[in-house]
N, C-alpha and C positions, 0 to 999 in steps of 0.2 A: 262383378259380383252383385247380385240383387240384394236390396235391403231386406232385412228380416222383419216379418210381421209378428208381433207378440201374440196376436189372435191366432195366427196359423201355428205358432209354436205351442200355444196353449191347447189348441185342438189336437195337435199331434202327440204331445207329451204330458198334457195336464193330468190325466188319470194315473199314468205311470209315476209321475212326480209325486202326486198325493200319496200313493201306496209306498213309495220310497221314503218319504218323510214320516209317514205313520210308523213304518218299520223302525226307522232310526230313533224316533222320539217316543214311541210306545204310548202315544196319547193323541187321539183324533183332534182335540181342540188345539194343542200345540202344533200339530201337523198343519192344520188349517191356517194358523197364524204364520208359520214358516213358509207355507205355500204362497201366501200373499206377499210376504216380505221378499221371497225369492224372485217373483215376477217384477216387483218394484225395483229391485237391484238390477235385474236383467235389463229392464227398460232404461234405467240410468246408464248402464254400461253401453248399451247400444247407441245411446245418444253421444257417447264420447269416442267410440272406437268401432272398428269393423271386426266381426266375429266370424271365423271360418267354419267352426263346428258349433252352431248354436245349441244343439241338444246337449252335447257334452259340457259346454260352458254352463248351461242352465243347471245341470245336475251337480256340477262342481260348486256353483253358488249355493244350491240347496244343501249340499253337504256342509259347507261352511256355516250356513245359517243354523242348521241343526246342531252342529258342534257348539256354536255360541249359546244356543238355547239350553243345551245340556249343561254347559258350564255355569250358566246363569242359575239353573235349577239347583245345581250342586251348591253354589254360593248361597242361594236363598235357604237351602236346607240347613246350612250352618248358622245363618242369621236368624231364621225363624224357627228355632228349635221348639217343638211342642213341650208343654209342661204336663207331667203325669198327675193323676189324681193324688198319689202319695205326696208329690211335691207340693200340691195345693194344700193338702191337709197339714203338712209340716209348716207351710207359710201361715196358715190360719192359726195354728196353735201358737206359733212364735209371735204373731201380731195381736194376740188376745190381751197381752199385758198393756197397761196404759202407756208406758214409755215406748213400747213398740208401736202403738197406734200413733203416737206423736211423731215418731220417726217416719212411719209410713206416710203420714199426711205431709211432712216436709218433703219426702221423696216425690210424692205425687205433685206437689206444688212446683218442684224443680222440673219434673217432666212436663207439666203443663206449660211452664215458662219456655222450655226448650221447644215444644211444639208450636207455641205462639210465635217464636222467633224464626220459624221456617219461612221461606218465601211462600207467597200465597198459593201458587199452584202445587208446590211440593206439600204444603200443609193439607191442602184439599185432598190430594191423592192419599196421603198417609191416613187421614181420618176416614175416608171412604173404605179403604182396605182394612186397616187395623181396628177401627172402632165400629164402623157400620157392617163389616164382614163381607164386603163385595169381593169377588174374585178380581184378579188383575185385568182380565178381559172385560168384565162388567164395568169396572172403573174406567177403563180406556174408552169403552163405548159411551158411557155417560158424559165423559169430559171431552169426547171427540179428539182423542190423542191416541198414539200407538201404544200397544201393550209394552213395547220396549221402553217407551218414555215413562210409562207407569212404573216399571221396574227400576228405572234409573232414579226417579223421584223417591221411591221407597228406600232404596239403598242410601241415597243422600240423607233422607230423613232419619233413618235408623242410626247411621254413623254420627250425625249431628246430635241426636238425643243421647247416644252413648257418651259422646265427649262431654256434653253439657251436664250429664248426670253422674259423671265420675268414673264410668267404665272405660278403661284404657283401650278397648278394642277398636 
């Protein structure tokens, strides 16, 4: 059996794979990330084993990558729930009282201490995404790490902050 060339596999199945991932993920940016991750995983698998049906194996890897990304997006949706304008208004009204302002300052200090206690890279990712407003992909590019690693750091940071600030989640 001849060794499989990733280049040949990409030339043969690259466009079909991109369409497949775009259909599964419903987002071209996520599909591009999944496309890259799929080929990296395929390359790693080929270095460890012989694959009889490389195209089928490639698409199975892509399906698994897409499923993980969808699950991650669902998890992020529960962690990063948006706050409505009405919720902000209620918060502003409730914090207008002096005692509420003092409580808010204490909570903010506790949150700042929790963020300061994060490992350096985790803190850097958290600040870039949650404070500076960068997307996960932009933060990954700026820090020269994978988007998956950015998401892992974010989840770690959010769980850490919730524990340190008294939220039992």
